[in-house]
All heavy atoms as an XYZ file, in Angstrom:
978
protein
N      13.037    -20.165     -3.982
C      13.295    -20.134     -2.552
C      13.987    -18.821     -2.158
O      13.691    -18.256     -1.126
C      14.112    -21.321     -2.156
C      14.205    -21.448     -0.649
C      14.700    -22.832     -0.230
O      14.503    -23.784     -1.000
O      15.244    -22.933      0.859
N      14.935    -18.397     -2.968
C      15.613    -17.119     -2.673
C      14.642    -15.921     -2.757
O      14.799    -14.950     -2.032
C      16.790    -16.919     -3.648
C      17.909    -17.837     -3.340
O      18.079    -18.318     -2.238
N      18.704    -18.160     -4.349
N      13.619    -16.047     -3.626
C      12.637    -14.986     -3.740
C      11.862    -14.862     -2.438
O      11.633    -13.765     -1.955
C      11.705    -15.282     -4.893
C      10.585    -14.281     -5.105
C      11.174    -12.926     -5.511
C       9.625    -14.779     -6.200
N      11.493    -15.984     -1.829
C      10.780    -15.985     -0.547
C      11.676    -15.405      0.545
O      11.192    -14.601      1.344
C      10.271    -17.390     -0.180
C       9.667    -17.410      1.211
C       9.273    -17.893     -1.187
N      12.910    -15.748      0.541
C      13.835    -15.231      1.549
C      13.995    -13.703      1.379
O      13.948    -12.945      2.374
C      15.211    -15.910      1.412
N      14.131    -13.229      0.178
C      14.252    -11.800     -0.092
C      12.962    -11.027      0.297
O      12.990     -9.955      0.857
C      14.635    -11.493     -1.527
C      16.060    -11.924     -1.813
O      16.895    -11.981     -0.932
N      16.323    -12.226     -3.086
N      11.833    -11.701     -0.032
C      10.550    -11.079      0.362
C      10.427    -11.012      1.864
O       9.912     -9.990      2.405
C       9.380    -11.915     -0.240
N      10.855    -12.032      2.581
C      10.792    -12.027      4.020
C      11.690    -10.919      4.618
O      11.248    -10.235      5.573
C      11.232    -13.375      4.569
C      11.045    -13.500      6.070
O       9.879    -13.412      6.488
O      12.035    -13.638      6.777
N      12.827    -10.704      4.029
C      13.711     -9.610      4.492
C      12.988     -8.270      4.258
O      13.025     -7.381      5.113
C      15.088     -9.655      3.786
C      15.843    -10.871      4.267
C      15.837     -8.361      4.037
C      17.083    -11.215      3.444
N      12.424     -8.153      3.070
C      11.711     -6.888      2.764
C      10.518     -6.633      3.709
O      10.308     -5.516      4.183
N       9.778     -7.678      4.011
C       8.662     -7.572      4.938
C       9.146     -7.166      6.319
O       8.527     -6.379      7.036
C       7.840     -8.849      5.008
C       6.975     -9.095      3.812
C       6.844    -10.418      3.354
C       6.328     -8.106      3.141
C       6.075    -10.682      2.238
C       5.568     -8.330      2.045
C       5.422     -9.639      1.562
N      10.289     -7.775      6.710
C      10.842     -7.438      8.039
C      11.258     -5.982      8.139
O      10.967     -5.293      9.123
N      11.905     -5.503      7.091
C      12.290     -4.087      7.058
C      11.099     -3.168      7.032
O      11.078     -2.105      7.702
C      13.221     -3.811      5.838
C      14.582     -4.490      5.886
C      15.333     -4.239      4.543
C      15.436     -3.975      7.034
N      10.108     -3.555      6.225
C       8.913     -2.711      6.156
C       8.196     -2.698      7.504
O       7.689     -1.675      7.951
C       7.975     -3.254      5.059
C       6.760     -2.428      4.873
C       5.477     -2.750      5.246
C       6.681     -1.123      4.290
N       4.623     -1.732      4.889
C       5.326     -0.724      4.341
C       7.624     -0.267      3.721
C       4.925      0.477      3.822
C       7.171      0.961      3.243
C       5.838      1.334      3.313
N       8.093     -3.837      8.191
C       7.474     -3.904      9.477
C       8.181     -3.074     10.507
O       7.563     -2.381     11.303
N       9.534     -3.097     10.471
C      10.286     -2.228     11.390
C      10.031     -0.768     11.091
O       9.911      0.073     12.036
C      11.785     -2.570     11.295
N       9.950     -0.411      9.846
C       9.710      0.999      9.461
C       8.310      1.421      9.918
O       8.123      2.518     10.457
C       9.851      1.180      7.951
C       9.601      2.573      7.416
C      10.681      3.547      7.913
C       9.573      2.565      5.893
N       7.326      0.578      9.692
C       5.962      0.905     10.132
C       5.875      1.067     11.637
O       5.257      2.036     12.130
C       4.959     -0.213      9.692
C       4.706     -0.111      8.185
C       3.643     -0.076     10.418
C       3.874     -1.227      7.611
N       6.540      0.203     12.354
C       6.504      0.262     13.819
C       7.196      1.543     14.308
O       6.699      2.247     15.172
C       7.176     -0.980     14.442
O       6.503     -2.158     13.931
C       7.138     -0.969     15.917
N       8.349      1.855     13.713
C       9.098      3.035     14.131
C       8.309      4.319     13.824
O       8.210      5.190     14.670
C      10.461      3.061     13.443
C      11.278      4.245     13.799
C      11.762      4.438     15.093
C      11.551      5.251     12.839
C      12.546      5.536     15.436
C      12.317      6.368     13.187
C      12.787      6.500     14.440
O      13.528      7.617     14.779
N       7.801      4.439     12.605
C       7.048      5.645     12.274
C       5.766      5.792     13.106
O       5.360      6.895     13.475
C       6.718      5.744     10.783
O       5.954      4.580     10.399
C       7.952      5.842      9.959
N       5.118      4.639     13.396
C       3.936      4.676     14.242
C       4.278      5.136     15.645
O       3.561      5.898     16.257
N       5.391      4.652     16.150
C       5.850      5.067     17.498
C       6.084      6.599     17.515
O       5.666      7.285     18.439
C       7.087      4.336     17.895
C       7.731      4.849     19.149
C       7.209      4.544     20.385
C       8.843      5.639     19.079
C       7.779      5.027     21.563
C       9.448      6.162     20.235
C       8.921      5.855     21.466
O       9.486      6.324     22.598
N       6.776      7.081     16.495
C       7.073      8.520     16.431
C       5.764      9.335     16.348
O       5.673     10.388     16.946
C       7.966      8.840     15.231
C       9.416      8.406     15.339
C      10.185      8.768     14.047
C      10.082      9.039     16.540
N       4.809      8.815     15.592
C       3.531      9.540     15.439
C       2.835      9.680     16.770
O       2.247     10.685     17.110
C       2.657      8.845     14.453
C       1.257      9.432     14.397
C       0.568      9.044     13.187
N       0.729     10.167     12.252
C       0.131     10.342     11.154
N      -0.621      9.442     10.678
N       0.356     11.408     10.413
N       2.894      8.588     17.577
C       2.173      8.599     18.847
C       2.872      9.466     19.883
O       2.211     10.232     20.622
C       2.029      7.132     19.400
C       1.553      7.154     20.848
C       1.069      6.374     18.551
N       4.188      9.426     19.960
C       4.902     10.193     21.018
C       5.388     11.575     20.583
O       5.674     12.353     21.487
C       6.069      9.351     21.604
C       5.548      8.053     22.196
C       7.122      9.067     20.576
N       5.551     11.803     19.319
C       6.177     13.058     18.904
C       5.274     14.082     18.277
O       5.668     15.205     18.016
C       7.298     12.745     17.881
O       8.254     11.916     18.444
N       4.016     13.762     18.051
C       3.122     14.750     17.447
C       2.346     15.470     18.525
O       2.334     15.090     19.672
C       2.127     14.063     16.465
O       1.353     13.134     17.208
C       2.872     13.335     15.361
N       1.693     16.536     18.134
C       0.986     17.358     19.084
C      -0.248     16.615     19.684
O      -0.684     16.929     20.759
C       0.539     18.640     18.453
C      -0.398     18.420     17.291
C      -0.123     19.364     16.107
O       1.022     19.787     15.933
O      -1.031     19.593     15.390
N      -0.764     15.639     18.954
C      -1.920     14.927     19.462
C      -1.570     14.030     20.650
O      -2.294     13.948     21.593
C      -2.570     14.093     18.338
C      -3.210     14.898     17.288
C      -3.811     14.035     16.204
C      -4.403     14.911     15.103
N      -4.873     14.092     13.997
N      -0.421     13.333     20.565
C       0.061     12.516     21.655
C      -0.748     11.246     21.891
O      -1.713     10.964     21.237
N      -0.295     10.520     22.892
C      -0.895      9.230     23.163
C      -2.326      9.336     23.662
O      -3.174      8.481     23.387
C      -0.087      8.458     24.202
C      -0.675      7.109     24.538
C      -0.551      6.066     23.629
C      -1.313      6.873     25.731
C      -1.112      4.823     23.872
C      -1.878      5.647     26.009
C      -1.777      4.631     25.087
N      -2.653     10.445     24.392
C      -4.004     10.592     24.886
C      -5.041     10.609     23.791
O      -6.122     10.056     23.912
C      -4.140     11.878     25.737
C      -3.425     11.740     27.046
O      -3.257     10.611     27.519
O      -3.010     12.767     27.603
N      -4.704     11.259     22.645
C      -5.613     11.267     21.501
C      -5.779      9.850     20.960
O      -6.888      9.359     20.711
C      -5.103     12.234     20.445
C      -5.870     12.153     19.124
C      -7.075     12.805     19.000
C      -5.428     11.414     18.073
C      -7.820     12.753     17.856
C      -6.120     11.341     16.881
C      -7.315     11.983     16.779
N      -4.657      9.192     20.701
C      -4.712      7.873     20.069
C      -5.292      6.815     20.982
O      -5.895      5.863     20.496
C      -3.315      7.494     19.587
C      -2.849      8.365     18.454
C      -1.745      9.230     18.622
C      -3.490      8.337     17.256
C      -1.334     10.045     17.607
C      -3.067      9.191     16.209
C      -1.977     10.015     16.368
O      -1.575     10.795     15.377
N      -5.142      6.958     22.287
C      -5.686      5.972     23.228
C      -7.206      5.944     23.139
O      -7.813      4.918     23.441
C      -5.249      6.278     24.621
N      -7.853      7.053     22.778
C      -9.314      7.123     22.660
C      -9.751      6.886     21.266
O     -10.932      7.122     20.912
C      -9.804      8.466     23.174
C      -9.591      8.661     24.652
N     -10.341      8.024     25.576
C      -8.654      9.406     25.290
C      -9.866      8.381     26.775
N      -8.828      9.211     26.634
N      -8.906      6.374     20.425
C      -9.219      6.156     19.017
C      -9.296      4.650     18.759
O      -8.294      3.960     18.787
C      -8.111      6.764     18.152
C      -8.224      6.572     16.691
C      -9.442      7.291     16.119
O      -9.465      8.502     16.129
O     -10.318      6.580     15.633
N     -10.507      4.107     18.552
C     -10.642      2.642     18.333
C      -9.812      2.161     17.139
O      -9.310      1.027     17.150
C     -12.131      2.441     18.086
C     -12.795      3.641     18.563
C     -11.800      4.752     18.531
N      -9.638      2.975     16.137
C      -8.871      2.572     14.939
C      -7.413      2.378     15.317
O      -6.708      1.547     14.743
C      -9.107      3.537     13.794
C     -10.559      3.437     13.344
C      -8.192      3.203     12.602
C     -10.959      4.351     12.245
N      -6.921      3.115     16.305
C      -5.546      2.915     16.793
C      -5.364      1.495     17.279
O      -4.378      0.839     16.935
C      -5.237      3.914     17.901
C      -3.930      3.665     18.624
C      -2.720      3.955     18.036
C      -3.904      3.067     19.896
C      -1.510      3.717     18.698
C      -2.748      2.867     20.579
C      -1.532      3.177     19.931
N      -6.317      1.011     18.036
C      -6.199     -0.361     18.548
C      -6.380     -1.396     17.452
O      -5.750     -2.440     17.525
C      -7.220     -0.533     19.670
C      -6.913      0.418     20.804
C      -7.644      1.494     21.142
C      -5.787      0.397     21.672
N      -7.073      2.168     22.218
C      -5.911      1.512     22.504
C      -4.710     -0.437     21.824
C      -4.976      1.790     23.516
C      -3.766     -0.143     22.790
C      -3.915      0.965     23.598
N      -7.163     -1.057     16.430
C      -7.274     -1.935     15.253
C      -5.921     -1.997     14.539
O      -5.493     -3.084     14.128
C      -8.369     -1.433     14.345
C      -8.610     -2.214     13.054
C      -9.101     -3.636     13.392
C      -9.600     -1.481     12.166
N      -5.305     -0.853     14.396
C      -3.964     -0.832     13.761
C      -2.970     -1.628     14.575
O      -2.178     -2.374     13.990
C      -3.505      0.617     13.619
C      -2.157      0.727     12.990
C      -1.625      2.157     12.960
C      -0.197      2.174     12.504
N       0.436      3.404     12.794
N      -2.975     -1.488     15.899
C      -2.065     -2.248     16.714
C      -2.311     -3.786     16.520
O      -1.345     -4.537     16.427
C      -2.218     -1.854     18.190
C      -1.804     -0.405     18.428
C      -1.458     -2.797     19.109
C      -0.373     -0.117     18.117
N      -3.571     -4.155     16.385
C      -3.858     -5.561     16.121
C      -3.312     -6.039     14.816
O      -2.758     -7.117     14.698
C      -5.401     -5.785     16.175
N      -3.473     -5.196     13.751
C      -2.924     -5.569     12.457
C      -1.395     -5.650     12.486
O      -0.828     -6.548     11.836
C      -3.355     -4.534     11.378
C      -4.749     -4.765     10.897
C      -5.644     -3.739     10.863
C      -5.161     -6.036     10.414
C      -6.945     -3.928     10.430
C      -6.429     -6.218      9.968
C      -7.352     -5.168      9.935
N      -0.745     -4.767     13.218
C       0.699     -4.851     13.338
C       1.102     -6.149     14.028
O       2.083     -6.844     13.630
C       1.292     -3.608     14.057
C       2.749     -3.805     14.405
C       1.108     -2.376     13.197
N       0.367     -6.521     15.090
C       0.633     -7.794     15.771
C       0.410     -8.977     14.871
O       1.222     -9.935     14.873
N      -0.641     -8.994     14.063
C      -0.901    -10.052     13.142
C       0.186    -10.116     12.070
O       0.675    -11.212     11.720
C      -2.305     -9.867     12.489
C      -3.405    -10.123     13.507
C      -2.483    -10.821     11.277
C      -4.760     -9.699     13.059
N       0.615     -8.954     11.598
C       1.709     -8.920     10.610
C       2.950     -9.553     11.170
O       3.601    -10.365     10.514
C       1.938     -7.446     10.198
C       3.083     -7.257      9.258
C       2.924     -7.509      7.923
C       4.280     -6.788      9.730
C       4.000     -7.318      7.035
C       5.350     -6.567      8.852
C       5.198     -6.873      7.507
N       3.293     -9.198     12.386
C       4.498     -9.745     13.026
C       4.393    -11.223     13.273
O       5.358    -11.962     13.052
N       3.215    -11.669     13.759
C       3.028    -13.083     14.018
C       3.053    -13.911     12.760
O       3.622    -14.991     12.711
C       1.735    -13.290     14.754
N       2.460    -13.384     11.695
C       2.469    -14.090     10.427
C       3.851    -14.204      9.863
O       4.242    -15.222      9.251
C       1.536    -13.388      9.417
N       4.649    -13.204     10.048
C       6.028    -13.186      9.535
C       6.910    -14.165     10.241
O       7.922    -14.618      9.687
C       6.608    -11.767      9.638
O       7.923    -11.722      9.192
N       6.576    -14.533     11.458
C       7.426    -15.404     12.271
C       7.668    -16.719     11.629
O       8.803    -17.243     11.574
C       6.826    -15.540     13.684
C       7.685    -16.340     14.598
C       8.819    -15.763     15.164
C       7.398    -17.652     14.930
C       9.657    -16.495     16.008
C       8.177    -18.388     15.783
C       9.302    -17.803     16.311
N       6.606    -17.383     11.083
C       6.762    -18.691     10.484
C       7.708    -18.665      9.314
O       8.651    -19.453      9.195
C       5.416    -19.260     10.059
C       5.536    -20.579      9.366
C       5.720    -21.744     10.099
C       5.492    -20.688      7.972
C       5.860    -22.957      9.458
C       5.591    -21.894      7.356
C       5.817    -23.050      8.078
N       7.491    -17.728      8.411
C       8.371    -17.621      7.198
C       9.769    -17.357      7.627
O      10.735    -17.914      7.037
C       7.876    -16.569      6.239
C       6.676    -17.039      5.428
O       6.216    -18.123      5.580
N       6.207    -16.179      4.573
N       9.994    -16.470      8.556
C      11.360    -16.097      8.985
C      12.069    -17.314      9.556
O      13.239    -17.569      9.231
C      11.335    -14.978      9.998
O      10.703    -13.833      9.403
C      12.749    -14.578     10.444
N      11.409    -18.077     10.423
C      12.045    -19.274     10.983
C      12.356    -20.296      9.910
O      13.413    -20.931      9.970
C      11.188    -19.877     12.114
O       9.919    -20.225     11.580
C      11.047    -18.961     13.274
N      11.471    -20.457      8.939
C      11.707    -21.411      7.845
C      12.915    -20.968      6.997
O      13.738    -21.792      6.630
C      10.456    -21.609      6.986
C       9.353    -22.315      7.634
C       9.745    -23.710      8.086
O      10.382    -24.476      7.329
N       9.394    -24.052      9.317
N      12.998    -19.712      6.702
C      14.099    -19.208      5.922
C      15.426    -19.410      6.654
O      16.416    -19.863      6.061
C      13.886    -17.697      5.547
C      15.151    -17.070      5.007
C      12.763    -17.560      4.547
N      15.431    -19.136      7.929
C      16.664    -19.290      8.726
C      17.059    -20.773      8.807
O      18.220    -21.137      8.607
C      16.518    -18.683     10.110
C      16.411    -17.179     10.028
C      17.642    -19.105     11.057
C      16.007    -16.464     11.285
N      16.071    -21.658      9.084
C      16.376    -23.081      9.174
C      16.903    -23.619      7.853
O      17.858    -24.412      7.845
C      15.110    -23.850      9.562
C      14.781    -23.791     11.012
C      13.482    -24.408     11.454
C      12.961    -25.539     10.660
N      11.705    -26.072     11.192
N      16.305    -23.203      6.739
C      16.760    -23.683      5.451
C      18.119    -23.114      5.065
O      18.929    -23.759      4.438
C      15.694    -23.384      4.393
C      14.397    -24.158      4.677
C      13.361    -23.974      3.633
N      13.782    -24.498      2.345
C      13.835    -25.795      2.000
N      13.529    -26.719      2.902
N      14.202    -26.179      0.814
N      18.357    -21.909      5.464
C      19.685    -21.303      5.225
C      20.806    -22.039      5.967
O      21.869    -22.295      5.415
C      19.681    -19.843      5.615
O      20.931    -19.250      5.507
N      20.494    -22.385      7.222
C      21.469    -23.153      8.030
C      21.684    -24.545      7.409
O      22.821    -25.006      7.285
C      21.013    -23.241      9.486
C      21.110    -21.839     10.139
C      21.893    -24.235     10.281
C      20.469    -21.787     11.518
N      20.604    -25.162      6.995
C      20.718    -26.533      6.395
C      21.529    -26.454      5.082
O      22.346    -27.343      4.818
C      19.327    -27.061      6.123
N      21.316    -25.386      4.308
C      22.112    -25.236      3.066
C      23.588    -25.098      3.354
O      24.431    -25.660      2.677
C      21.583    -24.047      2.259
C      22.303    -23.872      0.972
C      21.822    -22.683      0.176
N      20.396    -22.815     -0.135
C      19.646    -21.849     -0.509
N      20.107    -20.633     -0.657
N      18.361    -22.082     -0.778
N      23.886    -24.287      4.374
C      25.277    -24.071      4.731
C      25.953    -25.365      5.264
O      27.114    -25.582      5.037
C      25.349    -22.978      5.832
C      26.585    -22.089      5.661
C      26.580    -20.910      6.624
N      25.561    -19.971      6.341
C      24.860    -19.346      7.287
N      25.085    -19.600      8.567
N      23.927    -18.464      6.955
N      25.170    -26.171      5.968
C      25.711    -27.435      6.515
C      25.669    -28.588      5.527
O      26.106    -29.680      5.856
C      24.942    -27.828      7.777
C      25.181    -26.864      8.908
O      26.213    -26.144      8.934
N      24.258    -26.797      9.849
N      25.134    -28.383      4.342
C      25.059    -29.450      3.346
C      23.896    -30.383      3.500
O      23.819    -31.390      2.843
N      22.944    -30.057      4.339
C      21.743    -30.912      4.561
C      20.511    -30.376      3.807
O      19.421    -30.554      4.232
C      21.415    -31.007      6.061
C      22.527    -31.577      6.878
O      23.353    -32.329      6.357
N      22.586    -31.197      8.113
N      20.761    -29.739      2.739
C      19.681    -29.040      1.992
C      18.781    -30.009      1.252
O      19.229    -30.889      0.535
C      20.304    -28.045      1.023
C      19.256    -27.229      0.306
C      18.601    -26.227      0.954
C      18.990    -27.437     -1.013
C      17.643    -25.440      0.344
C      18.045    -26.689     -1.707
C      17.407    -25.663     -1.001
N      17.482    -29.891      1.471
C      16.465    -30.613      0.740
C      15.577    -29.613      0.016
O      15.300    -28.529      0.554
C      15.629    -31.487      1.671
C      16.382    -32.545      2.393
C      15.515    -33.359      3.350
O      14.281    -33.240      3.275
O      16.084    -34.081      4.173
N      15.102    -29.963     -1.185
C      14.192    -29.040     -1.883
C      12.929    -28.779     -1.064
O      12.461    -29.640     -0.308
C      13.852    -29.774     -3.172
C      14.928    -30.812     -3.326
C      15.400    -31.158     -1.944
N      12.409    -27.572     -1.210
C      11.207    -27.212     -0.472
C      10.003    -27.947     -1.057
O       9.844    -28.028     -2.273
C      10.984    -25.632     -0.617
C       9.823    -25.140      0.178
S       9.545    -23.375     -0.033
C      10.982    -22.698      0.714
N       9.210    -28.495     -0.159
C       8.025    -29.216     -0.629
C       6.994    -28.247     -1.173
O       6.982    -27.063     -0.821
C       7.432    -30.021      0.513
O       6.843    -29.163      1.465
N       6.136    -28.774     -1.991
C       5.051    -27.933     -2.568
C       4.145    -27.398     -1.503
O       3.732    -26.221     -1.556
C       4.280    -28.770     -3.599
C       3.317    -28.003     -4.418
C       3.993    -27.103     -5.426
O       5.137    -27.379     -5.872
O       3.401    -26.033     -5.795
N       3.823    -28.186     -0.486
C       2.925    -27.758      0.609
C       3.548    -26.614      1.398
O       2.897    -25.647      1.705
C       2.647    -28.930      1.550
N       4.880    -26.743      1.705
C       5.519    -25.694      2.416
C       5.616    -24.384      1.594
O       5.345    -23.302      2.127
C       6.926    -26.097      2.827
C       7.788    -25.069      3.591
C       7.104    -24.639      4.880
C       9.203    -25.617      3.849
N       5.897    -24.537      0.338
C       5.976    -23.358     -0.555
C       4.598    -22.663     -0.646
O       4.549    -21.432     -0.542
C       6.440    -23.768     -1.966
N       3.556    -23.421     -0.763
C       2.204    -22.840     -0.847
C       1.859    -22.150      0.455
O       1.257    -21.060      0.470
C       1.176    -23.895     -1.155
C       1.242    -24.295     -2.630
O       1.755    -23.562     -3.477
N       0.796    -25.521     -2.886
N       2.182    -22.768      1.596
C       1.917    -22.157      2.891
C       2.645    -20.817      3.054
O       2.103    -19.814      3.508
C       2.298    -23.123      4.013
C       1.936    -22.577      5.372
C       2.186    -23.603      6.460
N       1.798    -23.082      7.759
C       2.036    -23.673      8.902
N       2.655    -24.860      8.885
N       1.697    -23.157     10.017
N       3.939    -20.824      2.644
C       4.735    -19.611      2.803
C       4.214    -18.508      1.844
O       4.197    -17.335      2.219
C       6.196    -19.899      2.565
C       6.811    -20.777      3.665
S       8.519    -21.204      3.377
C       9.359    -19.659      3.794
N       3.758    -18.904      0.668
C       3.180    -17.897     -0.238
C       1.894    -17.354      0.316
O       1.643    -16.121      0.200
C       2.978    -18.545     -1.648
C       4.327    -18.794     -2.307
C       2.068    -17.700     -2.514
C       4.291    -19.626     -3.570
N       1.040    -18.164      0.919
C      -0.176    -17.668      1.546
C       0.121    -16.675      2.651
O      -0.542    -15.667      2.763
C      -1.027    -18.833      2.062
C      -1.664    -19.638      0.946
C      -2.431    -20.836      1.537
O      -2.166    -21.302      2.659
N      -3.364    -21.357      0.756
N       1.117    -16.988      3.425
C       1.490    -16.074      4.495
C       2.010    -14.742      3.934
O       1.687    -13.661      4.435
C       2.548    -16.746      5.444
C       1.873    -17.901      6.228
C       3.157    -15.715      6.389
C       2.830    -18.726      6.998
N       2.831    -14.849      2.884
C       3.304    -13.619      2.226
C       2.142    -12.792      1.685
O       2.129    -11.551      1.793
C       4.273    -13.947      1.096
S       5.890    -14.478      1.627
N       1.133    -13.434      1.117
C      -0.041    -12.708      0.655
C      -0.788    -12.048      1.791
O      -1.238    -10.902      1.664
C      -0.993    -13.684     -0.120
C      -0.402    -14.126     -1.442
O       0.456    -13.438     -2.020
N      -0.868    -15.238     -1.941
N      -0.900    -12.718      2.916
C      -1.532    -12.084      4.090
C      -0.746    -10.881      4.551
O      -1.309     -9.855      4.969
C      -1.690    -13.116      5.195
N       0.590    -10.996      4.519
C       1.422     -9.847      4.905
C       1.272     -8.672      3.950
O       1.255     -7.537      4.361
C       2.877    -10.302      4.947
C       3.206    -11.215      6.087
C       4.614    -11.703      6.061
O       5.123    -12.073      5.021
O       5.210    -11.769      7.197
N       1.080     -8.965      2.674
C       0.870     -7.908      1.700
C      -0.435     -7.175      1.975
O      -0.503     -5.942      1.945
C       0.860     -8.470      0.263
C       2.279     -8.882     -0.112
C       0.328     -7.449     -0.736
C       2.387     -9.639     -1.390
N      -1.484     -7.918      2.365
C      -2.754     -7.289      2.763
C      -2.547     -6.401      3.979
O      -3.030     -5.281      4.025
C      -3.845     -8.379      2.985
C      -5.065     -7.763      3.662
C      -4.203     -9.076      1.694
N      -1.825     -6.907      4.981
C      -1.567     -6.134      6.198
C      -0.782     -4.828      5.849
O      -1.051     -3.800      6.420
C      -0.815     -6.961      7.209
N       0.149     -4.959      4.941
C       0.968     -3.787      4.558
C       0.049     -2.755      3.935
O       0.260     -1.563      4.109
C       2.120     -4.180      3.590
C       3.193     -4.857      4.354
C       2.621     -3.026      2.852
C       4.298     -5.473      3.531
N      -0.980     -3.201      3.248
C      -1.939     -2.247      2.677
C      -2.931     -1.663      3.676
O      -3.309     -0.520      3.588
N      -3.326     -2.476      4.656
C      -4.366     -2.068      5.593
C      -3.776     -1.163      6.672
O      -4.434     -0.212      7.127
C      -5.025     -3.297      6.256
C      -5.908     -2.935      7.391
C      -5.816     -4.048      5.185
N      -2.562     -1.398      7.098
C      -1.993     -0.621      8.210
C      -1.889      0.862      7.893
O      -2.315      1.668      8.711
C      -0.637     -1.232      8.636
C      -0.847     -2.577      9.341
C       0.148     -0.293      9.573
C       0.409     -3.377      9.567
N      -1.405      1.277      6.700
C      -1.378      2.714      6.434
C      -2.791      3.347      6.308
O      -2.969      4.455      6.664
C      -0.633      2.813      5.097
C       0.194      1.564      5.023
C      -0.624      0.531      5.739
N      -3.733      2.539      5.816
C      -5.089      3.054      5.698
C      -5.687      3.320      7.110
O      -6.293      4.341      7.343
C      -5.988      2.042      4.889
C      -7.452      2.447      4.994
C      -5.541      2.006      3.467
N      -5.473      2.355      8.005
C      -5.960      2.592      9.371
C      -5.227      3.739     10.015
O      -5.826      4.486     10.798
C      -5.809      1.315     10.243
O      -4.438      0.907     10.247
C      -6.683      0.176      9.765
N      -3.944      3.917      9.700
C      -3.194      5.039     10.273
C      -3.747      6.362      9.794
O      -3.838      7.347     10.538
C      -1.722      4.919      9.899
N      -4.171      6.419      8.506
C      -4.752      7.643      7.990
C      -6.049      7.951      8.661
O      -6.288      9.091      9.062
C      -4.971      7.471      6.466
O      -3.733      7.218      5.844
C      -5.569      8.686      5.871
N      -6.931      6.951      8.797
C      -8.210      7.178      9.509
C      -7.976      7.597     10.964
O      -8.654      8.474     11.495
C      -9.091      5.940      9.468
C      -9.672      5.645      8.076
C      -9.904      4.359      7.701
C      -9.955      6.677      7.204
C     -10.418      4.052      6.462
C     -10.494      6.424      5.972
C     -10.719      5.100      5.593
N      -7.021      6.950     11.577
C      -6.717      7.199     12.947
C      -6.266      8.664     13.164
O      -6.694      9.371     14.066
C      -5.643      6.240     13.444
C      -5.066      6.441     14.780
S      -3.688      5.306     15.062
C      -2.424      6.012     14.009
N      -5.379      9.091     12.304
C      -4.816     10.480     12.440
C      -5.890     11.531     12.169
O      -5.805     12.625     12.674
C      -3.679     10.666     11.437
N      -6.903     11.191     11.411
C      -7.977     12.139     11.094
C      -9.091     12.150     12.180
O     -10.004     12.897     12.101
C      -8.606     11.793      9.735
C      -7.647     11.664      8.602
C      -7.534     12.925      7.796
N      -6.700     12.927      6.646
C      -5.404     12.612      6.519
N      -4.783     12.078      7.529
N      -4.727     12.752      5.424
N      -8.963     11.235     13.152
C      -9.912     11.217     14.230
C     -11.209     10.466     13.929
O     -12.220     10.697     14.614
N     -11.203      9.634     12.936
C     -12.428      8.846     12.579
C     -12.718      7.933     13.779
O     -11.839      7.222     14.303
C     -12.161      7.990     11.307
C     -13.332      7.075     11.034
C     -11.884      8.923     10.144
N     -13.951      7.961     14.246
C     -14.449      7.170     15.376
C     -13.884      7.624     16.705
O     -14.046      6.879     17.717
C     -14.216      5.677     15.174
C     -14.898      5.047     13.970
C     -14.534      3.543     13.876
C     -16.388      5.190     14.040
N     -13.256      8.781     16.758
C     -12.721      9.269     18.015
C     -13.825      9.497     19.031
O     -14.902     10.020     18.728
C     -11.975     10.585     17.812
C     -11.402     11.146     19.094
C     -10.222     10.684     19.626
C     -12.087     12.153     19.813
C      -9.709     11.206     20.806
C     -11.571     12.665     20.986
C     -10.369     12.201     21.463
O      -9.918     12.711     22.651
N     -13.580      9.034     20.256
C     -14.571      9.233     21.337
C     -13.832      9.468     22.609
O     -13.119      8.623     23.134
C     -15.438      8.007     21.479
O     -16.301      8.145     22.558
N     -14.036     10.662     23.165
C     -13.380     11.021     24.424
C     -14.091     10.434     25.626
O     -13.530     10.355     26.700
C     -13.367     12.567     24.541
C     -12.298     13.029     25.504
O     -11.370     12.254     25.772
O     -12.392     14.173     25.979
N     -15.325      9.986     25.422
C     -16.093      9.467     26.570
C     -15.832      8.029     26.905
O     -16.215      7.567     27.982
C     -17.604      9.656     26.274
O     -17.959      8.861     25.144
N     -15.199      7.275     26.012
C     -14.913      5.870     26.269
C     -13.513      5.781     26.815
O     -12.578      6.271     26.232
C     -15.041      5.049     24.990
C     -16.448      5.167     24.402
C     -14.684      3.582     25.240
C     -16.593      4.522     23.046
N     -13.328      5.090     27.980
C     -11.961      4.901     28.503
C     -11.118      4.071     27.559
O     -11.616      3.124     26.926
C     -12.185      4.202     29.820
C     -13.594      3.774     29.886
C     -14.341      4.480     28.806
N      -9.876      4.396     27.469
C      -8.997      3.692     26.503
C      -8.892      2.203     26.816
O      -8.702      1.408     25.914
C      -7.620      4.343     26.420
C      -6.751      4.153     27.613
C      -6.607      4.972     28.704
C      -5.838      3.083     27.825
N      -5.685      4.457     29.569
C      -5.225      3.288     29.077
C      -5.522      1.929     27.154
C      -4.299      2.438     29.625
C      -4.609      1.022     27.661
C      -4.000      1.297     28.894
N      -9.056      1.821     28.067
C      -9.003      0.385     28.388
C     -10.134     -0.405     27.714
O      -9.919     -1.511     27.207
C      -9.055      0.131     29.909
C      -7.881      0.645     30.661
C      -8.031      2.110     31.105
O      -8.906      2.817     30.607
N      -7.149      2.566     31.986
N     -11.306      0.241     27.653
C     -12.446     -0.420     26.980
C     -12.207     -0.462     25.479
O     -12.532     -1.475     24.864
C     -13.718      0.321     27.292
N     -11.669      0.585     24.929
C     -11.381      0.558     23.485
C     -10.308     -0.424     23.127
O     -10.330     -1.078     22.065
C     -11.035      1.966     23.006
C     -12.201      2.930     23.073
C     -11.811      4.332     22.693
O     -10.597      4.644     22.594
O     -12.747      5.157     22.549
N      -9.329     -0.598     23.972
C      -8.263     -1.565     23.731
C      -8.842     -2.953     23.757
O      -8.394     -3.858     23.014
C      -7.157     -1.436     24.723
N      -9.834     -3.160     24.567
C     -10.449     -4.491     24.691
C     -11.249     -4.818     23.413
O     -11.329     -5.949     22.965
C     -11.369     -4.560     25.889
C     -12.116     -5.810     26.026
C     -11.415     -7.010     26.438
C     -13.465     -5.960     25.759
C     -12.102     -8.199     26.569
C     -14.114     -7.152     25.880
C     -13.432     -8.273     26.290
N     -11.858     -3.763     22.819
C     -12.623     -3.967     21.612
C     -11.712     -4.409     20.490
O     -11.921     -5.121     19.656
C     -13.370     -2.720     21.168
C     -14.430     -2.223     22.132
C     -14.972     -0.872     21.692
C     -15.543     -3.196     22.288
């Protein structure tokens, strides 16, 4: 159980780092938001970051609830079903951690860049 809690903390720190560096890349580089807004892979990356954050929410709430229960003396062992669910979510987060930098690399290189498509349409895709 402590391993899952430590993994959740690590995923949270990694997610914050990915979000911060992505923000800096969009606003601080010479390409700027106008370039990335016309890049469909940028919107794919944003979707993966959202999925990563949403997936992390369940594990984080479970870790906090169990930590509070342990402190209050109401601790019950984690069920096999809950442990398997949390492991599956951690595995999905590991995939997202691998996919997000790959999409960032393609995005920065201008793969699928199209100046003729309005960014609102690309965001919808």
